Structures are given as structure tokens and as C-alpha cells.
C-alpha positions in Angstrom: 22.7 -26.5 -19.1 19.7 -24.3 -19.1 19.2 -20.7 -20.4 19.1 -17.5 -18.3 19.3 -13.8 -18.6 21.6 -12.1 -16.1 22.1 -8.4 -15.4 25.9 -8.1 -15.2 25.8 -4.6 -14.1 23.5 -1.7 -14.4 22.0 -1.4 -17.9 23.9 -4.5 -19.2 21.6 -7.8 -19.7 23.3 -10.9 -20.9 22.1 -14.2 -22.3 23.7 -17.1 -20.2 24.0 -20.7 -19.9 23.8 -21.8 -16.5 24.2 -25.3 -14.7 21.2 -27.5 -14.6 19.7 -27.5 -11.1 20.4 -30.8 -9.1 17.7 -32.8 -7.8 16.0 -30.7 -4.9 17.4 -31.3 -1.5 15.3 -31.8 1.7 12.6 -29.0 1.9 13.0 -27.9 -1.7 11.3 -27.9 -5.0 12.2 -27.6 -8.3 10.2 -25.4 -10.6 9.7 -24.3 -14.1 9.4 -20.5 -14.9 6.4 -20.0 -17.1 6.0 -16.1 -16.7 7.7 -13.3 -14.9 6.3 -10.0 -14.2 8.6 -7.0 -14.3 8.9 -5.1 -11.1 9.8 -1.6 -10.2 12.9 -3.4 -8.4 13.8 -5.0 -11.7 13.6 -1.4 -13.4 15.7 0.2 -10.3 18.2 -2.6 -10.6 18.6 -2.0 -14.3 19.1 1.7 -13.7 21.5 1.3 -10.7 19.2 2.6 -8.3 17.9 -0.2 -6.2 20.0 -0.2 -2.6 19.6 -4.0 -2.1 20.6 -5.3 -5.6 23.6 -7.3 -5.9 25.4 -7.6 -9.3 25.5 -9.8 -11.2 22.0 -11.3 -10.9 19.6 -13.2 -12.6 16.3 -11.2 -12.0 12.8 -12.2 -11.6 10.8 -12.5 -8.2 7.0 -12.1 -9.7 6.9 -15.6 -11.0 4.2 -17.9 -12.1 6.0 -21.5 -11.8 5.2 -25.2 -12.3 6.4 -27.6 -9.8 8.7 -30.3 -11.6 10.0 -32.3 -8.7 10.1 -32.1 -4.8 12.6 -33.1 -2.3 12.3 -35.3 0.9 9.8 -33.8 3.4 7.8 -31.6 1.3 4.1 -32.2 1.5 2.5 -28.9 0.9 3.1 -29.1 -3.0 3.4 -31.8 -5.6 4.8 -31.9 -9.3 2.5 -30.4 -11.8 1.3 -27.7 -9.2 1.0 -24.2 -10.3 2.4 -21.9 -7.7 3.3 -18.2 -7.0 6.4 -17.7 -5.2 7.1 -15.8 -2.0 10.6 -14.7 -2.8 11.6 -13.6 0.5 14.2 -16.1 1.9 14.3 -15.5 5.5 16.6 -17.0 8.0 14.1 -17.8 10.7 16.5 -17.2 13.6 16.8 -13.3 13.8 14.9 -10.9 15.9 12.2 -10.2 13.3 11.9 -13.7 12.3 11.3 -15.0 15.8 8.5 -12.4 15.8 6.8 -13.5 12.6 8.2 -10.9 10.4 10.3 -12.9 7.9 9.4 -10.3 5.4 12.2 -7.8 7.0 14.6 -10.5 8.2 18.0 -9.2 9.2 19.6 -11.7 6.9 16.9 -11.6 4.1 18.0 -12.5 0.5 15.1 -12.0 -1.8 15.3 -14.0 -5.1 15.9 -11.9 -8.2 17.5 -9.0 -6.0 20.1 -10.4 -3.5 20.0 -14.1 -5.0 19.4 -15.5 -8.5 15.6 -15.4 -9.5 13.4 -16.8 -12.0 14.5 -15.6 -15.4 15.8 -19.0 -16.2 14.2 -22.2 -17.3 14.4 -24.3 -14.0 15.7 -23.7 -10.5 15.3 -24.9 -7.0 13.5 -22.9 -4.3 12.3 -23.6 -0.7 9.1 -25.6 -0.7 7.6 -23.5 2.0 7.6 -20.4 -0.1 5.5 -21.7 -3.0 1.9 -20.8 -3.0 -0.2 -23.1 -5.1 -3.5 -22.6 -7.0 -5.4 -25.0 -8.8 -7.6 -22.2 -10.5 -5.2 -19.2 -11.2 -3.2 -19.2 -14.4 0.5 -18.5 -14.5 0.0 -14.9 -15.4 -2.2 -14.5 -12.4 0.4 -16.1 -10.2 3.0 -14.0 -11.4 1.0 -10.9 -10.1 0.4 -12.3 -6.5 3.9 -10.7 -5.1 3.2 -7.2 -6.6 -0.3 -7.4 -4.8 1.2 -8.5 -1.7 3.5 -5.5 -1.3 0.5 -3.3 -1.5 -1.5 -5.6 0.8 1.2 -5.3 3.4 1.6 -1.5 3.0 -2.1 -1.0 3.7 -1.9 -3.3 6.8 0.8 -1.1 7.8 -1.1 2.0 7.4 -4.0 0.5 9.4 -6.6 2.1 6.8 -10.2 2.5 8.1 -13.6 2.9 6.5 -14.5 6.4 5.8 -11.0 7.8 6.1 -9.3 9.9 3.7 -6.2 7.9 2.1 -3.7 9.3 -0.3 -1.8 6.9 -2.8 1.4 8.7 -4.0 2.4 7.4 -7.2 0.2 5.2 -9.5 2.9 2.7 -10.8 2.6 -1.0 -10.1 3.2 -0.9 -6.3 0.8 2.2 -6.1 -2.1 0.2 -8.0 -1.4 -2.8 -5.8 -2.0 -0.4 -2.7 -4.9 1.1 -4.2 -6.3 -2.3 -4.7 -6.3 -3.0 -0.9 -7.2 0.6 0.1 -10.3 0.3 -1.6 -11.2 -3.3 0.2 -11.2 -1.1 3.4 -13.9 1.3 2.4 -11.6 4.3 2.9 -12.0 7.5 0.6 -9.2 7.1 -2.0 -7.0 10.0 -3.6 -4.3 9.0 -6.1 -1.4 11.7 -6.8 1.0 11.1 -9.8 3.1 13.2 -12.3 1.3 11.3 -15.4 -2.1 11.9 -16.0 -2.6 8.9 -18.1 -2.0 6.9 -14.9 -4.5 8.9 -12.9 -7.0 8.5 -16.0 -6.4 4.7 -15.6 -7.1 4.9 -11.9 -10.5 6.8 -12.5 -11.3 4.5 -15.3 -10.4 1.0 -13.7 -11.2 1.6 -10.1 -13.6 4.6 -10.1 -11.2 6.6 -8.0 -13.0 9.9 -8.1 -10.2 12.3 -6.6 -6.7 12.5 -8.2 -4.1 15.0 -8.0 -1.6 15.7 -10.9 1.4 16.4 -9.1 3.3 19.8 -10.0 5.4 20.4 -7.2 3.8 23.8 -6.2 1.6 24.9 -3.6 -1.5 23.8 -5.7 -0.9 20.3 -4.8 -1.5 21.0 -1.0 -4.4 23.4 -1.8 -5.9 20.4 -3.9 -5.2 18.0 -1.1 -7.0 20.4 1.5 -10.0 20.8 -0.9 -10.6 17.3 -1.2 -10.4 16.5 2.5 -12.4 19.6 3.7 -9.2 21.0 5.2 -8.1 18.1 7.4 -5.4 16.6 5.1 -5.1 12.8 4.9 -5.6 10.5 7.8 -3.0 7.9 5.9 -0.5 8.8 3.0 1.3 5.7 1.3 4.3 6.8 -0.8 4.9 4.2 -3.5 7.2 6.2 -5.8 10.5 5.5 -4.8 11.5 8.9 -5.5 13.5 10.6 -2.6 12.0 14.1 -3.4 8.5 12.6 -3.3 9.2 10.9 -0.1 10.9 14.0 1.5 7.7 16.2 0.8 5.1 13.5 1.4 4.6 14.6 5.2 2.9 17.8 4.0 -0.1 15.7 2.9 -0.6 13.9 6.2 -3.1 15.3 8.9 -2.1 15.7 12.5 -2.0 12.4 14.4 -1.8 10.7 10.9 0.3 8.1 9.3 2.8 8.1 6.5 4.0 4.7 5.1 6.9 4.5 2.9 6.5 1.5 0.6 8.9 2.8 -2.3 12.7 2.2 -1.9 15.0 4.9 -2.8 18.8 5.1 -2.9 18.4 9.0 -2.2 18.6 10.6 0.8 14.9 11.3 2.3 15.1 14.5 4.7 12.5 16.9 6.3 12.7 19.4 9.2 12.0 17.6 12.4 8.9 19.7 13.2 7.1 18.3 10.2 6.7 15.0 11.8 6.9 16.0 15.7 4.3 18.8 15.5 1.5 16.8 14.1 2.6 13.6 16.2 2.8 11.7 13.0 3.3 8.1 12.9 6.0 7.2 10.2 6.3 3.7 9.0 8.3 1.5 6.4 6.6 -1.4 4.6 8.9 -3.9 3.4 7.9 -7.0 1.2 5.0 -8.9 2.5 4.0 -11.8 4.6 3.0 -15.2 3.9 -0.7 -14.9 4.7 -0.8 -12.0 2.3 -0.2 -14.5 -0.6 -2.8 -16.9 0.7 -5.4 -14.1 1.0 -4.6 -12.7 -2.6 -4.6 -15.9 -4.3 -8.2 -16.5 -2.7 -9.2 -12.9 -3.7 -8.2 -13.5 -7.3 -9.8 -17.0 -7.5 -13.2 -15.4 -6.2 -13.1 -12.4 -8.7 -12.6 -9.8 -6.1 -9.5 -8.8 -7.6 -9.2 -8.9 -11.5 -5.6 -8.6 -12.6 -6.4 -8.4 -16.3 -6.2 -4.7 -16.8 -2.8 -4.7 -15.2 -0.9 -6.2 -18.2 -0.3 -3.4 -20.7 3.2 -4.9 -22.2 4.3 -8.4 -23.1 7.7 -9.7 -24.2 9.3 -13.1 -24.6 12.5 -14.5 -23.2 14.1 -14.0 -26.6 13.2 -10.3 -27.0 13.6 -9.4 -23.4 16.8 -7.7 -23.6 15.8 -5.6 -26.7 12.4 -4.7 -25.1 13.3 -3.8 -21.5 14.6 -0.4 -21.8 11.3 0.8 -22.8 9.8 -0.5 -19.7 11.7 2.2 -17.6 10.1 4.9 -19.4 6.7 6.0 -18.0 5.6 7.8 -21.1 5.5 4.2 -22.9 2.4 3.9 -20.8 3.6 0.6 -19.2 1.9 -0.5 -15.9 3.0 -4.0 -15.8 5.2 -6.0 -18.3 4.9 -9.7 -18.4 7.7 -11.9 -19.8 7.0 -15.4 -21.1 9.9 -17.2 -20.0 8.5 -21.0 -21.0 5.6 -21.6 -23.2 
């Protein structure tokens, strides 16, 4: 038997004993979880607000793992390799998969959300979903998936050098988005409800323009002042809050683009002219692509991306259940919490 932690229902984690994984079959590998990052999806699942979450579930999809054993036909990794996991288990057959978009497969199962994830000692996983690095630590590898979400969202927005881009929400997904907006050379503005998060963006990333969201007309006035009256060419909403997502259209310039990367159970609504009048592009961004993982690992390896400042909280497997509720509260100052599953 192996140890694991399972979310039985919203707001109830239990320590459980699970069956030992079998020897990996063809195309699979057995991995040991060393570190797990706590994601907004984990928080939403705990609070019962994640639309894709299935209970009971072993969470964990931001993972730094060690390869223990490989099954027949596996040649992209070897025992002892340190890897990040691409947690999107796509079917390879549906319309989206045939077009190369396995990130939004019609039959998608994301480990830690729809299928059991990495908050356990060992498990088997498809070998093609493992991305190795000889240089990165398990902690750095556990952050690759978060960064990939932001990378894909920025690609969906098609951000360009010199354009005004608004990132709404400065939590982990918003910060991941910010990392890749800055690589495009765009002019960045970040908006959030929490001043400490905006301060982090200024101090860590040198973001000149921030908007402390108030929900009144001053937010739009501030946006117009920053953009010289144009509004934003691209706005990316990373809040997962249906009210924010409904109101985000007001910040987008005519012919601009709004990308939803946050996920909500709530209803997103707006009057049709708000989108039609400016001939706005409205896009969803879901998960990420294999090339995003490869790109991010290289960017961290060469120092273009520094993951160090992201980690604000740490816990262990044994303390996880007691510590987790605090990570759901922004006032605790959490940006990214890391769980030591295996030393």
C-alpha cells in the first residue's frame, strides 16, 4: 500500500492508503512524486467551485516527479529522470486532437481534477506526458504546468510588442500570464483587488501600471488614462470570478481581444452590443500544449524565467490537511504554495 491524500467532497481531505501501482504497461512510466504545487484548480475544487472537478479525487497536477520504471516501448525517458508532468490525458481521436489541440480534447481527463493526481507516493502515467530536464529541480519542474497555462493564454491573445495588454487577476495564473506577456514586449497593466499582489508585480516584474479594482467608474477612467483613451488591445482575465469576467469587456479597445483563462461555475453575461459594437474577439484558453512545456523548461534552464520568488508558502504531506484552508484566503499573502510529498 502507498500513502495518499484524497478530497472526498468539498472541504474534506482524508489521508488514505491506496493500492501499489502495478508495473507500468506499454507506453507508461511509474513515477514518484517529490513536489506538488497547489493550483487555483485545487483551491476551487476544495471550495466546490471547479466545474470540471470529480469527487472523490486525489488532487495534484503541478508536479515534479522522478521516473522509477518505464514500460515497454518507452524511449523518451529513463529511470532516474526528473520530469514535469503534462497532466492533460487526451484521447488522440476527437476533432480537437486531430487538429493538434489535445489541450481541449472532447474526452479530456486532467489528472488531479477528473482522474487521480500526484498527491500520493507513486503512480503510473503516460510516458509521452513526461517532460524531463537534467538541470531543473523538482520545485522548478512543479511550476512548469502553471507557467504553461499563462503561456497558452498569451498565445491565444496574440500579444504584440508595444500594445497595451491588461492582465486581470494577479494570482498564480495571472502571474504566469504576466511572465509571457513581458516576453512579447507589450505594455503591461495588472488589475487586482489585493494591493499586496499589485505591489509584488511592481517589485518583482517592474510593472509600471497597476489598477486596484474598486468596481466603480474609476477603474475604467484609470484604464483610459493608461492607454491614452484607447483601452486595451488585449485583456486576459485570470480571475475565475464570473463578475470580473462579465465586466472585463469594458476594458477592451475596439477590434481588441478578450481572453478568458480563469474558470468559473458562475454565469458570465453581458449585453450583446458590448461585444458586437467594438467587433471584439472573445476567446477561451484551456490548459496548454506540449510545446509550451518544452519551451518553458528551456526558459527556466537559461534563467529567462526565475521561479524562486513565486514560492510564498510551503507545507509537507503530513501537514497538508491542516495547512490547506489558509491557502484559499488571499489575505494570507499566498501566491504559490508547495507541498513536499517525498523528500
